[in-house]
C-alpha positions as CSV (number, residue, x, y, z in Angstrom):
1,M,0.0,0.0,0.0
2,P,1.5,3.4,-1.0
3,T,1.9,6.1,1.7
4,F,-1.3,7.9,2.2
5,I,-1.5,11.4,0.9
6,S,-4.7,13.6,0.8
7,G,-6.6,13.4,-2.4
8,L,-6.3,17.1,-3.0
9,D,-2.5,17.0,-2.6
10,L,-2.3,14.0,-4.8
11,A,-4.4,15.7,-7.5
12,R,-2.3,18.8,-7.4
13,K,0.9,17.0,-7.8
14,F,-0.6,14.7,-10.5
15,Y,-1.6,17.8,-12.5
16,T,1.6,19.8,-12.1
17,E,4.0,16.8,-12.6
18,V,2.2,14.8,-15.2
19,V,-0.9,16.2,-16.8
20,E,-0.2,19.9,-17.3
21,S,2.6,19.4,-19.8
22,A,0.2,17.4,-22.0
23,I,-2.2,20.3,-22.6
24,D,-1.2,23.0,-25.0
25,V,-4.5,24.9,-25.0
26,P,-6.2,27.3,-22.5
27,H,-7.9,25.2,-19.8
28,A,-9.0,24.9,-16.3
29,A,-7.8,22.1,-14.0
30,C,-9.3,21.1,-10.7
31,L,-10.5,18.4,-8.4
32,L,-14.2,19.1,-7.7
33,G,-17.4,17.0,-7.6
34,E,-18.1,13.9,-5.5
35,G,-15.7,12.3,-3.0
36,S,-14.5,12.8,0.5
37,E,-11.2,14.1,-0.8
38,V,-13.0,17.0,-2.4
39,L,-14.4,18.0,1.0
40,G,-11.0,17.5,2.6
41,Y,-12.2,14.6,4.8
42,D,-10.4,11.7,3.2
43,Q,-8.5,9.2,5.3
44,P,-6.6,6.0,4.6
45,R,-9.9,4.2,4.8
46,S,-11.1,6.3,1.8
47,T,-8.6,4.6,-0.5
48,D,-10.5,1.2,-0.5
49,H,-12.7,2.2,-3.5
50,A,-12.7,4.5,-6.4
51,W,-9.7,6.5,-5.1
52,G,-6.5,7.6,-6.7
53,P,-5.0,10.4,-8.8
54,R,-7.9,12.2,-10.6
55,L,-8.7,15.5,-12.1
56,Q,-11.2,17.5,-14.1
57,I,-9.9,19.4,-17.2
58,F,-12.2,21.9,-18.8
59,V,-11.5,23.1,-22.4
60,D,-13.5,24.5,-25.3
61,A,-15.7,21.9,-27.0
62,A,-13.6,21.8,-30.1
63,E,-10.5,20.8,-28.0
64,V,-12.1,18.0,-25.9
65,S,-11.2,15.1,-28.1
66,S,-7.6,16.1,-28.9
67,V,-6.9,16.9,-25.2
68,E,-8.3,13.6,-24.1
69,Q,-6.0,11.8,-26.6
70,A,-2.9,13.8,-25.5
71,I,-3.5,13.1,-21.9
72,D,-4.2,9.4,-22.5
73,R,-0.8,9.1,-24.3
74,T,1.0,10.9,-21.4
75,L,-0.3,9.1,-18.3
76,P,2.0,6.6,-16.6
77,P,0.8,3.3,-15.1
78,T,1.2,4.7,-11.5
79,F,1.8,8.0,-9.8
80,M,3.4,8.1,-6.3
81,G,2.7,4.4,-6.0
82,W,-1.1,4.8,-6.8
83,P,-2.5,3.2,-9.9
84,V,-3.5,5.8,-12.5
85,R,-6.1,3.5,-13.9
86,F,-8.6,2.2,-11.4
87,Y,-12.2,1.1,-11.2
88,S,-14.9,3.6,-12.1
89,W,-18.3,2.9,-10.6
90,Q,-19.8,5.3,-13.1
91,S,-18.6,3.4,-16.2
92,K,-18.1,0.1,-14.3
93,S,-14.7,-0.3,-15.9
94,V,-11.0,0.3,-15.1
95,R,-9.9,3.6,-16.6
96,H,-7.9,6.7,-15.8
97,H,-9.7,9.5,-14.1
98,V,-8.6,12.7,-15.8
99,D,-12.0,13.7,-17.1
100,V,-12.0,16.2,-20.0
101,S,-15.1,18.1,-20.8
102,T,-16.4,21.7,-21.3
103,L,-17.1,23.7,-18.2
104,D,-20.7,24.1,-19.3
105,D,-21.3,20.4,-19.5
106,W,-19.7,19.7,-16.2
107,V,-21.6,22.4,-14.3
108,R,-24.9,21.3,-15.7
109,S,-24.1,17.7,-14.7
110,Q,-23.5,18.8,-11.1
111,L,-26.3,21.4,-10.7
112,G,-28.8,20.7,-13.5
113,F,-28.5,24.3,-14.6
114,D,-25.8,27.0,-15.4
115,P,-25.6,29.6,-12.6
116,R,-23.9,32.1,-15.0
117,A,-27.3,32.7,-16.5
118,G,-28.6,33.8,-13.1
119,M,-30.2,31.9,-10.3
120,S,-33.8,32.3,-9.3
121,T,-35.0,32.0,-5.7
122,E,-36.5,28.6,-6.5
123,S,-33.2,27.4,-8.0
124,W,-31.4,28.3,-4.8
125,L,-34.0,26.6,-2.6
126,A,-34.1,23.4,-4.7
127,V,-30.4,22.7,-5.1
128,P,-29.0,20.4,-2.3
129,Q,-26.1,21.9,-0.3
130,Q,-24.0,18.8,-1.1
131,N,-24.2,19.8,-4.8
132,L,-23.1,23.3,-3.9
133,L,-20.2,21.8,-1.9
134,Q,-19.2,19.7,-4.9
135,V,-18.7,22.9,-6.9
136,T,-17.4,25.2,-4.2
137,S,-15.1,22.8,-2.3
138,G,-12.1,21.0,-3.6
139,A,-9.3,22.9,-5.4
140,V,-8.7,24.7,-8.6
141,F,-5.1,24.3,-10.0
142,R,-5.5,26.5,-13.1
143,D,-8.2,28.6,-14.6
144,D,-7.1,30.5,-17.7
145,S,-10.5,32.0,-18.5
146,G,-11.5,32.7,-14.9
147,Q,-14.9,31.3,-15.6
148,L,-14.6,28.4,-13.1
149,T,-13.5,30.8,-10.4
150,A,-16.4,33.1,-11.1
151,I,-18.9,30.3,-10.8
152,R,-17.4,29.2,-7.5
153,K,-17.6,32.7,-6.2
154,R,-21.2,33.1,-7.4
155,L,-22.2,29.9,-5.5
156,A,-20.2,30.6,-2.4
157,W,-23.3,31.4,-0.3
158,Y,-27.0,32.1,-0.6
159,P,-28.4,35.5,-1.6
160,S,-29.4,37.5,1.5
161,D,-33.2,36.9,1.2
162,V,-32.8,33.2,0.6
163,W,-30.5,32.9,3.6
164,L,-32.8,34.9,5.9
165,W,-35.8,32.7,4.8
166,M,-33.9,29.5,5.4
167,M,-32.9,30.8,8.9
168,A,-36.6,31.7,9.5
169,S,-37.5,28.2,8.5
170,Q,-34.9,26.7,10.8
171,W,-36.1,28.7,13.8
172,H,-39.6,27.6,12.9
173,L,-38.6,23.9,12.9
174,I,-36.8,24.4,16.2
175,G,-39.7,26.1,17.8
176,N,-42.1,23.3,16.7
177,S,-39.8,20.6,18.1
178,A,-38.6,21.9,21.4
179,P,-41.8,21.6,23.4
180,L,-42.3,18.0,22.3
181,I,-39.5,16.9,24.6
182,G,-41.6,17.9,27.6
183,R,-44.7,16.5,26.2
184,T,-43.3,13.1,25.4
185,A,-41.7,12.9,28.8
186,E,-45.0,13.8,30.4
187,A,-46.6,11.0,28.4
188,S,-43.9,8.6,29.7
189,D,-42.7,8.1,26.1
190,L,-39.0,7.9,26.8
191,L,-38.2,6.7,23.3
192,G,-40.2,9.5,21.8
193,S,-38.4,12.0,24.0
194,A,-35.0,10.6,22.9
195,L,-36.0,10.8,19.2
196,I,-37.1,14.4,19.6
197,A,-33.9,15.2,21.5
198,S,-31.8,13.8,18.6
199,R,-33.9,15.9,16.1
200,M,-33.3,19.0,18.2
201,V,-29.5,18.4,18.1
202,R,-29.6,18.0,14.3
203,L,-31.7,21.2,13.9
204,A,-29.4,23.2,16.2
205,M,-26.4,22.0,14.2
206,E,-28.0,23.0,10.9
207,L,-28.7,26.4,12.3
208,G,-25.0,26.6,13.3
209,F,-24.1,26.0,9.7
210,L,-26.5,28.7,8.5
211,Q,-25.3,31.2,11.0
212,E,-21.6,30.6,9.9
213,R,-22.4,30.7,6.2
214,R,-21.3,27.2,5.6
215,Y,-23.1,24.5,3.5
216,W,-23.6,21.3,5.3
217,P,-22.6,18.0,3.6
218,Y,-24.5,14.7,3.5
219,P,-24.8,12.6,6.7
220,K,-21.5,10.8,6.5
221,W,-19.5,14.0,7.0
222,F,-22.2,16.1,8.7
223,G,-20.6,15.8,12.2
224,T,-17.1,16.2,10.9
225,A,-18.0,19.4,9.1
226,F,-19.9,20.7,12.2
227,A,-16.9,20.1,14.4
228,R,-15.0,22.7,12.3
229,L,-17.5,25.5,13.0
230,G,-16.7,28.2,15.4
231,I,-19.7,27.4,17.6
232,A,-19.0,23.6,17.8
233,S,-17.0,23.6,21.0
234,T,-19.6,25.7,22.8
235,L,-22.5,23.5,21.9
236,A,-20.8,20.1,22.1
237,P,-21.1,19.7,25.9
238,L,-24.8,20.5,25.8
239,F,-25.3,18.1,22.9
240,D,-23.7,15.4,25.0
241,E,-26.2,16.1,27.8
242,I,-29.2,16.1,25.4
243,L,-28.2,12.8,23.8
244,T,-27.0,10.8,26.8
245,T,-29.1,11.8,29.8
246,S,-32.1,9.7,30.8
247,D,-33.6,12.6,32.8
248,H,-36.0,14.6,30.8
249,R,-35.5,17.8,32.9
250,T,-31.8,17.7,32.3
251,R,-32.4,17.2,28.6
252,A,-34.9,20.0,28.5
253,D,-32.6,22.4,30.3
254,A,-29.8,21.5,27.9
255,V,-32.1,22.2,24.9
256,V,-32.9,25.6,26.4
257,G,-29.2,26.3,26.8
258,V,-28.5,25.4,23.1
259,T,-31.4,27.5,21.8
260,Q,-30.4,30.4,24.0
261,I,-26.8,30.4,22.7
262,L,-28.1,30.2,19.1
263,G,-30.5,33.1,19.8
264,E,-27.8,35.3,21.3
265,R,-25.5,34.4,18.4
266,H,-28.2,35.3,15.9
267,N,-28.4,38.8,17.4
268,C,-24.6,39.2,17.2
269,L,-24.8,38.6,13.4
270,G,-26.6,41.9,13.0
271,L,-28.6,40.6,10.1
272,T,-32.0,41.5,11.6
273,A,-33.4,43.7,14.3
274,P,-32.5,42.1,17.6
275,A,-34.9,39.4,18.7
276,E,-35.6,39.0,22.4
277,V,-34.1,35.8,23.9
278,I,-37.1,34.9,26.0
279,I,-37.3,31.6,27.9
280,G,-40.6,30.7,29.4
281,D,-43.5,28.2,29.4
282,F,-44.7,27.0,26.0
283,Q,-47.4,29.2,24.6
284,V,-49.6,26.8,22.5
285,G,-51.2,29.7,20.6
286,I,-54.7,28.2,20.8
287,N,-57.3,29.3,23.4
288,G,-54.6,30.9,25.5
289,A,-53.2,27.5,26.4
290,V,-49.9,27.5,28.2
291,R,-48.0,24.3,29.0
292,P,-45.2,24.0,31.6
293,Y,-42.4,23.2,29.2
294,R,-39.6,25.8,29.3
295,V,-38.6,26.8,25.8
296,L,-37.1,29.6,23.9
297,D,-39.7,31.7,22.0
298,A,-38.3,30.8,18.6
299,G,-41.1,32.7,16.9
300,K,-39.3,36.0,17.7
301,F,-36.5,34.9,15.5
302,V,-38.7,33.7,12.7
303,E,-40.4,37.1,12.6
304,A,-37.1,39.0,12.8
305,C,-35.7,37.0,9.9
306,K,-38.9,37.5,7.8
307,A,-39.0,41.2,8.5
308,S,-35.6,41.6,7.0
309,I,-36.5,39.9,3.7
310,Q,-36.9,42.3,0.8
311,D,-38.8,40.0,-1.6
312,D,-42.5,40.3,-0.7
313,R,-43.3,36.9,-2.1
314,L,-40.6,35.1,-0.2
315,R,-41.3,37.0,3.0
316,E,-44.9,35.7,3.0
317,F,-44.0,32.2,1.9
318,V,-44.7,29.5,4.5
319,T,-41.4,28.6,6.2
320,V,-41.1,25.0,5.2
321,G,-37.4,25.4,4.3
322,S,-35.2,24.5,1.4
323,I,-34.7,21.0,0.0
324,D,-32.2,20.1,2.8
325,Q,-34.6,21.3,5.4
326,L,-37.6,19.5,3.9
327,T,-35.9,16.1,3.5
328,H,-32.8,14.1,3.9
329,G,-29.6,14.7,2.0
330,D,-29.1,11.2,0.8
331,D,-26.8,10.5,-2.1
332,A,-29.6,8.8,-4.0
333,L,-31.8,11.9,-3.8
334,I,-28.9,14.3,-4.5
335,N,-27.1,12.7,-7.4
336,F,-29.4,10.1,-8.9
337,T,-32.9,11.6,-9.0
338,T,-34.7,14.5,-10.6
339,W,-36.2,15.6,-7.2
340,P,-34.1,18.8,-7.0
341,H,-35.3,19.9,-10.5
342,E,-38.9,18.8,-9.7
343,L,-38.9,20.7,-6.4
344,A,-37.7,23.8,-8.1
345,S,-40.9,23.7,-10.2
346,V,-43.0,23.3,-7.0
347,Y,-41.3,26.3,-5.3
348,R,-41.8,28.4,-8.5
349,R,-45.5,27.5,-8.6
350,L,-46.1,28.2,-5.0
351,L,-44.1,31.4,-4.9
352,F,-45.9,32.9,-7.9
353,S,-49.4,31.5,-7.3
């Protein structure tokens, strides 16, 4: 087994030492797309399948064939001890992984659209964050036209209105779930309480990503990515209490602590008018009912976010969230279905109805 080297470092060396000299036309060279190495999370375990020196090369359409042939003639059997030709699950064959295409074709294969033509609100809401990571993470080794760099910059984060609406949706989800911990405990449903607690941790982590302007990855790397956020070390002890305690009061207090921290942090961002961080009994909102479950009034943050949205339609849109807030970020949904495209049509219809 060759000495492990991160996939990004391997790709960079592979390009500069082998591939670059074979290309005599303007081009872009990078390692983007799927794979733990693109996110920077690869480990020796990652090398057990579909792993080795690989790149994407983007050239004009008229140059694709000749550049493919030139690269194919140049490639050695191995590089730094790693086979240059290895199994491809996409083609179900052993081949080299220097993929040559146009930038247009590659971007459309990743996103289903070309962001250079402009992105509508519904496009932003329907594109999974993992897809955005596959374009904005990784590394660019050369970009003669600057177009790839421009695309990555355009996709670096959500437009302000979309961001605010997603945060409003996240606060809405948190506000709906928090009182259920007390209710399930009151009903002696310990399993139900544990499930709600786990959901609260997930929702709080997602809000942490939103507050720090970071896309979250699919589940395998979700915790790893969260650990790199600035707020992670502050929330981690409270998460441990929420997930490990069998005492519902301890769990409820820890949830209050998490939401209080996130509320105070929201106000420090200065994106909206300050929202009051109010902890009190749960206001049901029907017939004046009040239940003795101490929770943060998340509705204050929902309204603060919505009040700062400039787009009238989006401001009044029900806070169900983007595709990642509506459903799971499973690889099958993200990369092998038309659900993101179909959901964009739904958002468009509802926004403009």
